[in-house]
Chimera marker file (.cmm) of the C-alpha trace (Angstrom):
<marker_set name="trace">
<marker id="1" x="-127.343" y="-11.236" z="-135.566" r="1" g="1" b="0" radius="0.5"/>
<marker id="2" x="-130.421" y="-11.824" z="-133.526" r="1" g="1" b="0" radius="0.5"/>
<marker id="3" x="-133.979" y="-11.281" z="-134.679" r="1" g="1" b="0" radius="0.5"/>
<marker id="4" x="-136.150" y="-8.641" z="-133.047" r="1" g="1" b="0" radius="0.5"/>
<marker id="5" x="-138.073" y="-11.305" z="-131.161" r="1" g="1" b="0" radius="0.5"/>
<marker id="6" x="-134.812" y="-12.659" z="-129.753" r="1" g="1" b="0" radius="0.5"/>
<marker id="7" x="-133.806" y="-9.182" z="-128.596" r="1" g="1" b="0" radius="0.5"/>
<marker id="8" x="-136.970" y="-8.673" z="-126.568" r="1" g="1" b="0" radius="0.5"/>
<marker id="9" x="-136.220" y="-8.580" z="-122.877" r="1" g="1" b="0" radius="0.5"/>
<marker id="10" x="-137.833" y="-10.833" z="-120.338" r="1" g="1" b="0" radius="0.5"/>
<marker id="11" x="-137.770" y="-10.183" z="-116.636" r="1" g="1" b="0" radius="0.5"/>
<marker id="12" x="-136.153" y="-12.846" z="-114.463" r="1" g="1" b="0" radius="0.5"/>
<marker id="13" x="-135.531" y="-13.085" z="-110.748" r="1" g="1" b="0" radius="0.5"/>
<marker id="14" x="-131.935" y="-13.323" z="-109.675" r="1" g="1" b="0" radius="0.5"/>
<marker id="15" x="-130.294" y="-13.731" z="-106.287" r="1" g="1" b="0" radius="0.5"/>
<marker id="16" x="-126.716" y="-12.536" z="-106.030" r="1" g="1" b="0" radius="0.5"/>
<marker id="17" x="-124.274" y="-12.454" z="-103.141" r="1" g="1" b="0" radius="0.5"/>
<marker id="18" x="-124.100" y="-9.006" z="-101.563" r="1" g="1" b="0" radius="0.5"/>
<marker id="19" x="-120.385" y="-8.574" z="-102.326" r="1" g="1" b="0" radius="0.5"/>
<marker id="20" x="-121.068" y="-9.185" z="-106.010" r="1" g="1" b="0" radius="0.5"/>
<marker id="21" x="-123.973" y="-6.770" z="-106.060" r="1" g="1" b="0" radius="0.5"/>
<marker id="22" x="-121.755" y="-4.157" z="-104.391" r="1" g="1" b="0" radius="0.5"/>
<marker id="23" x="-119.157" y="-4.628" z="-107.127" r="1" g="1" b="0" radius="0.5"/>
<marker id="24" x="-121.826" y="-4.311" z="-109.815" r="1" g="1" b="0" radius="0.5"/>
<marker id="25" x="-123.067" y="-1.115" z="-108.196" r="1" g="1" b="0" radius="0.5"/>
<marker id="26" x="-119.528" y="0.282" z="-108.296" r="1" g="1" b="0" radius="0.5"/>
<marker id="27" x="-119.459" y="-0.353" z="-112.044" r="1" g="1" b="0" radius="0.5"/>
<marker id="28" x="-122.850" y="1.308" z="-112.480" r="1" g="1" b="0" radius="0.5"/>
<marker id="29" x="-121.500" y="4.495" z="-110.948" r="1" g="1" b="0" radius="0.5"/>
<marker id="30" x="-118.144" y="4.350" z="-112.716" r="1" g="1" b="0" radius="0.5"/>
<marker id="31" x="-119.532" y="3.686" z="-116.205" r="1" g="1" b="0" radius="0.5"/>
<marker id="32" x="-122.983" y="5.296" z="-115.935" r="1" g="1" b="0" radius="0.5"/>
<marker id="33" x="-124.730" y="2.016" z="-116.684" r="1" g="1" b="0" radius="0.5"/>
<marker id="34" x="-127.556" y="0.252" z="-114.930" r="1" g="1" b="0" radius="0.5"/>
<marker id="35" x="-127.346" y="-3.153" z="-113.284" r="1" g="1" b="0" radius="0.5"/>
<marker id="36" x="-129.174" y="-4.823" z="-116.136" r="1" g="1" b="0" radius="0.5"/>
<marker id="37" x="-126.671" y="-3.609" z="-118.727" r="1" g="1" b="0" radius="0.5"/>
<marker id="38" x="-123.729" y="-4.855" z="-116.681" r="1" g="1" b="0" radius="0.5"/>
<marker id="39" x="-125.291" y="-8.233" z="-115.900" r="1" g="1" b="0" radius="0.5"/>
<marker id="40" x="-126.399" y="-8.763" z="-119.517" r="1" g="1" b="0" radius="0.5"/>
<marker id="41" x="-122.910" y="-7.943" z="-120.803" r="1" g="1" b="0" radius="0.5"/>
<marker id="42" x="-121.300" y="-10.231" z="-118.216" r="1" g="1" b="0" radius="0.5"/>
<marker id="43" x="-123.567" y="-13.137" z="-119.140" r="1" g="1" b="0" radius="0.5"/>
<marker id="44" x="-123.101" y="-12.544" z="-122.880" r="1" g="1" b="0" radius="0.5"/>
<marker id="45" x="-119.335" y="-12.461" z="-122.404" r="1" g="1" b="0" radius="0.5"/>
<marker id="46" x="-119.427" y="-15.692" z="-120.411" r="1" g="1" b="0" radius="0.5"/>
<marker id="47" x="-121.559" y="-17.439" z="-123.053" r="1" g="1" b="0" radius="0.5"/>
<marker id="48" x="-119.190" y="-16.315" z="-125.857" r="1" g="1" b="0" radius="0.5"/>
<marker id="49" x="-116.211" y="-17.598" z="-123.883" r="1" g="1" b="0" radius="0.5"/>
<marker id="50" x="-117.826" y="-20.993" z="-123.279" r="1" g="1" b="0" radius="0.5"/>
<marker id="51" x="-118.742" y="-21.334" z="-126.966" r="1" g="1" b="0" radius="0.5"/>
<marker id="52" x="-115.170" y="-20.467" z="-127.942" r="1" g="1" b="0" radius="0.5"/>
<marker id="53" x="-113.814" y="-23.070" z="-125.509" r="1" g="1" b="0" radius="0.5"/>
<marker id="54" x="-116.097" y="-25.729" z="-127.017" r="1" g="1" b="0" radius="0.5"/>
<marker id="55" x="-115.082" y="-24.718" z="-130.544" r="1" g="1" b="0" radius="0.5"/>
<marker id="56" x="-111.355" y="-24.810" z="-129.798" r="1" g="1" b="0" radius="0.5"/>
<marker id="57" x="-111.653" y="-28.085" z="-127.890" r="1" g="1" b="0" radius="0.5"/>
<marker id="58" x="-113.380" y="-29.663" z="-130.900" r="1" g="1" b="0" radius="0.5"/>
<marker id="59" x="-110.734" y="-28.155" z="-133.182" r="1" g="1" b="0" radius="0.5"/>
<marker id="60" x="-107.957" y="-29.551" z="-130.984" r="1" g="1" b="0" radius="0.5"/>
<marker id="61" x="-109.577" y="-32.999" z="-131.109" r="1" g="1" b="0" radius="0.5"/>
<marker id="62" x="-109.745" y="-32.797" z="-134.908" r="1" g="1" b="0" radius="0.5"/>
<marker id="63" x="-106.097" y="-31.767" z="-135.148" r="1" g="1" b="0" radius="0.5"/>
<marker id="64" x="-105.100" y="-34.676" z="-132.911" r="1" g="1" b="0" radius="0.5"/>
<marker id="65" x="-107.080" y="-37.126" z="-135.060" r="1" g="1" b="0" radius="0.5"/>
<marker id="66" x="-105.453" y="-35.744" z="-138.202" r="1" g="1" b="0" radius="0.5"/>
<marker id="67" x="-101.985" y="-36.120" z="-136.665" r="1" g="1" b="0" radius="0.5"/>
<marker id="68" x="-102.752" y="-39.735" z="-135.804" r="1" g="1" b="0" radius="0.5"/>
<marker id="69" x="-103.961" y="-40.466" z="-139.335" r="1" g="1" b="0" radius="0.5"/>
<marker id="70" x="-100.934" y="-38.801" z="-140.917" r="1" g="1" b="0" radius="0.5"/>
<marker id="71" x="-98.543" y="-40.588" z="-138.572" r="1" g="1" b="0" radius="0.5"/>
<marker id="72" x="-100.225" y="-43.901" z="-139.312" r="1" g="1" b="0" radius="0.5"/>
<marker id="73" x="-100.009" y="-43.306" z="-143.076" r="1" g="1" b="0" radius="0.5"/>
<marker id="74" x="-96.332" y="-42.346" z="-142.828" r="1" g="1" b="0" radius="0.5"/>
<marker id="75" x="-95.522" y="-45.489" z="-140.837" r="1" g="1" b="0" radius="0.5"/>
<marker id="76" x="-97.426" y="-47.663" z="-143.308" r="1" g="1" b="0" radius="0.5"/>
<marker id="77" x="-95.487" y="-46.153" z="-146.214" r="1" g="1" b="0" radius="0.5"/>
<marker id="78" x="-92.199" y="-46.790" z="-144.422" r="1" g="1" b="0" radius="0.5"/>
<marker id="79" x="-93.149" y="-50.381" z="-143.780" r="1" g="1" b="0" radius="0.5"/>
<marker id="80" x="-94.140" y="-50.815" z="-147.384" r="1" g="1" b="0" radius="0.5"/>
<marker id="81" x="-90.847" y="-49.317" z="-148.562" r="1" g="1" b="0" radius="0.5"/>
<marker id="82" x="-88.931" y="-51.548" z="-146.156" r="1" g="1" b="0" radius="0.5"/>
<marker id="83" x="-90.791" y="-54.559" z="-147.482" r="1" g="1" b="0" radius="0.5"/>
<marker id="84" x="-89.976" y="-53.510" z="-151.041" r="1" g="1" b="0" radius="0.5"/>
<marker id="85" x="-86.282" y="-53.153" z="-150.204" r="1" g="1" b="0" radius="0.5"/>
<marker id="86" x="-86.286" y="-56.567" z="-148.533" r="1" g="1" b="0" radius="0.5"/>
<marker id="87" x="-87.790" y="-58.113" z="-151.640" r="1" g="1" b="0" radius="0.5"/>
<marker id="88" x="-85.000" y="-56.685" z="-153.792" r="1" g="1" b="0" radius="0.5"/>
<link id1="1" id2="2" r="1" g="1" b="0" radius="0.2"/>
<link id1="2" id2="3" r="1" g="1" b="0" radius="0.2"/>
<link id1="3" id2="4" r="1" g="1" b="0" radius="0.2"/>
<link id1="4" id2="5" r="1" g="1" b="0" radius="0.2"/>
<link id1="5" id2="6" r="1" g="1" b="0" radius="0.2"/>
<link id1="6" id2="7" r="1" g="1" b="0" radius="0.2"/>
<link id1="7" id2="8" r="1" g="1" b="0" radius="0.2"/>
<link id1="8" id2="9" r="1" g="1" b="0" radius="0.2"/>
<link id1="9" id2="10" r="1" g="1" b="0" radius="0.2"/>
<link id1="10" id2="11" r="1" g="1" b="0" radius="0.2"/>
<link id1="11" id2="12" r="1" g="1" b="0" radius="0.2"/>
<link id1="12" id2="13" r="1" g="1" b="0" radius="0.2"/>
<link id1="13" id2="14" r="1" g="1" b="0" radius="0.2"/>
<link id1="14" id2="15" r="1" g="1" b="0" radius="0.2"/>
<link id1="15" id2="16" r="1" g="1" b="0" radius="0.2"/>
<link id1="16" id2="17" r="1" g="1" b="0" radius="0.2"/>
<link id1="17" id2="18" r="1" g="1" b="0" radius="0.2"/>
<link id1="18" id2="19" r="1" g="1" b="0" radius="0.2"/>
<link id1="19" id2="20" r="1" g="1" b="0" radius="0.2"/>
<link id1="20" id2="21" r="1" g="1" b="0" radius="0.2"/>
<link id1="21" id2="22" r="1" g="1" b="0" radius="0.2"/>
<link id1="22" id2="23" r="1" g="1" b="0" radius="0.2"/>
<link id1="23" id2="24" r="1" g="1" b="0" radius="0.2"/>
<link id1="24" id2="25" r="1" g="1" b="0" radius="0.2"/>
<link id1="25" id2="26" r="1" g="1" b="0" radius="0.2"/>
<link id1="26" id2="27" r="1" g="1" b="0" radius="0.2"/>
<link id1="27" id2="28" r="1" g="1" b="0" radius="0.2"/>
<link id1="28" id2="29" r="1" g="1" b="0" radius="0.2"/>
<link id1="29" id2="30" r="1" g="1" b="0" radius="0.2"/>
<link id1="30" id2="31" r="1" g="1" b="0" radius="0.2"/>
<link id1="31" id2="32" r="1" g="1" b="0" radius="0.2"/>
<link id1="32" id2="33" r="1" g="1" b="0" radius="0.2"/>
<link id1="33" id2="34" r="1" g="1" b="0" radius="0.2"/>
<link id1="34" id2="35" r="1" g="1" b="0" radius="0.2"/>
<link id1="35" id2="36" r="1" g="1" b="0" radius="0.2"/>
<link id1="36" id2="37" r="1" g="1" b="0" radius="0.2"/>
<link id1="37" id2="38" r="1" g="1" b="0" radius="0.2"/>
<link id1="38" id2="39" r="1" g="1" b="0" radius="0.2"/>
<link id1="39" id2="40" r="1" g="1" b="0" radius="0.2"/>
<link id1="40" id2="41" r="1" g="1" b="0" radius="0.2"/>
<link id1="41" id2="42" r="1" g="1" b="0" radius="0.2"/>
<link id1="42" id2="43" r="1" g="1" b="0" radius="0.2"/>
<link id1="43" id2="44" r="1" g="1" b="0" radius="0.2"/>
<link id1="44" id2="45" r="1" g="1" b="0" radius="0.2"/>
<link id1="45" id2="46" r="1" g="1" b="0" radius="0.2"/>
<link id1="46" id2="47" r="1" g="1" b="0" radius="0.2"/>
<link id1="47" id2="48" r="1" g="1" b="0" radius="0.2"/>
<link id1="48" id2="49" r="1" g="1" b="0" radius="0.2"/>
<link id1="49" id2="50" r="1" g="1" b="0" radius="0.2"/>
<link id1="50" id2="51" r="1" g="1" b="0" radius="0.2"/>
<link id1="51" id2="52" r="1" g="1" b="0" radius="0.2"/>
<link id1="52" id2="53" r="1" g="1" b="0" radius="0.2"/>
<link id1="53" id2="54" r="1" g="1" b="0" radius="0.2"/>
<link id1="54" id2="55" r="1" g="1" b="0" radius="0.2"/>
<link id1="55" id2="56" r="1" g="1" b="0" radius="0.2"/>
<link id1="56" id2="57" r="1" g="1" b="0" radius="0.2"/>
<link id1="57" id2="58" r="1" g="1" b="0" radius="0.2"/>
<link id1="58" id2="59" r="1" g="1" b="0" radius="0.2"/>
<link id1="59" id2="60" r="1" g="1" b="0" radius="0.2"/>
<link id1="60" id2="61" r="1" g="1" b="0" radius="0.2"/>
<link id1="61" id2="62" r="1" g="1" b="0" radius="0.2"/>
<link id1="62" id2="63" r="1" g="1" b="0" radius="0.2"/>
<link id1="63" id2="64" r="1" g="1" b="0" radius="0.2"/>
<link id1="64" id2="65" r="1" g="1" b="0" radius="0.2"/>
<link id1="65" id2="66" r="1" g="1" b="0" radius="0.2"/>
<link id1="66" id2="67" r="1" g="1" b="0" radius="0.2"/>
<link id1="67" id2="68" r="1" g="1" b="0" radius="0.2"/>
<link id1="68" id2="69" r="1" g="1" b="0" radius="0.2"/>
<link id1="69" id2="70" r="1" g="1" b="0" radius="0.2"/>
<link id1="70" id2="71" r="1" g="1" b="0" radius="0.2"/>
<link id1="71" id2="72" r="1" g="1" b="0" radius="0.2"/>
<link id1="72" id2="73" r="1" g="1" b="0" radius="0.2"/>
<link id1="73" id2="74" r="1" g="1" b="0" radius="0.2"/>
<link id1="74" id2="75" r="1" g="1" b="0" radius="0.2"/>
<link id1="75" id2="76" r="1" g="1" b="0" radius="0.2"/>
<link id1="76" id2="77" r="1" g="1" b="0" radius="0.2"/>
<link id1="77" id2="78" r="1" g="1" b="0" radius="0.2"/>
<link id1="78" id2="79" r="1" g="1" b="0" radius="0.2"/>
<link id1="79" id2="80" r="1" g="1" b="0" radius="0.2"/>
<link id1="80" id2="81" r="1" g="1" b="0" radius="0.2"/>
<link id1="81" id2="82" r="1" g="1" b="0" radius="0.2"/>
<link id1="82" id2="83" r="1" g="1" b="0" radius="0.2"/>
<link id1="83" id2="84" r="1" g="1" b="0" radius="0.2"/>
<link id1="84" id2="85" r="1" g="1" b="0" radius="0.2"/>
<link id1="85" id2="86" r="1" g="1" b="0" radius="0.2"/>
<link id1="86" id2="87" r="1" g="1" b="0" radius="0.2"/>
<link id1="87" id2="88" r="1" g="1" b="0" radius="0.2"/>
</marker_set>
């Protein structure tokens, strides 16, 4: 959740290509929303998606590291067992 101060709106200037503005205006009519609502939701959705990508990329890196550690440990155990058998 965000605090009340974080939810306060601040006006910003934004230049958009005309085709994109036309598409936004189509959504405003179709869904009875204003441009601000659509743009805010689009940006929020984009930010969530980027955060998820970062999270899953970090998770994938961690999984890969774990696989490497487990593989290394398994190989070391096999070598140790082989050495033990050779000693016998």
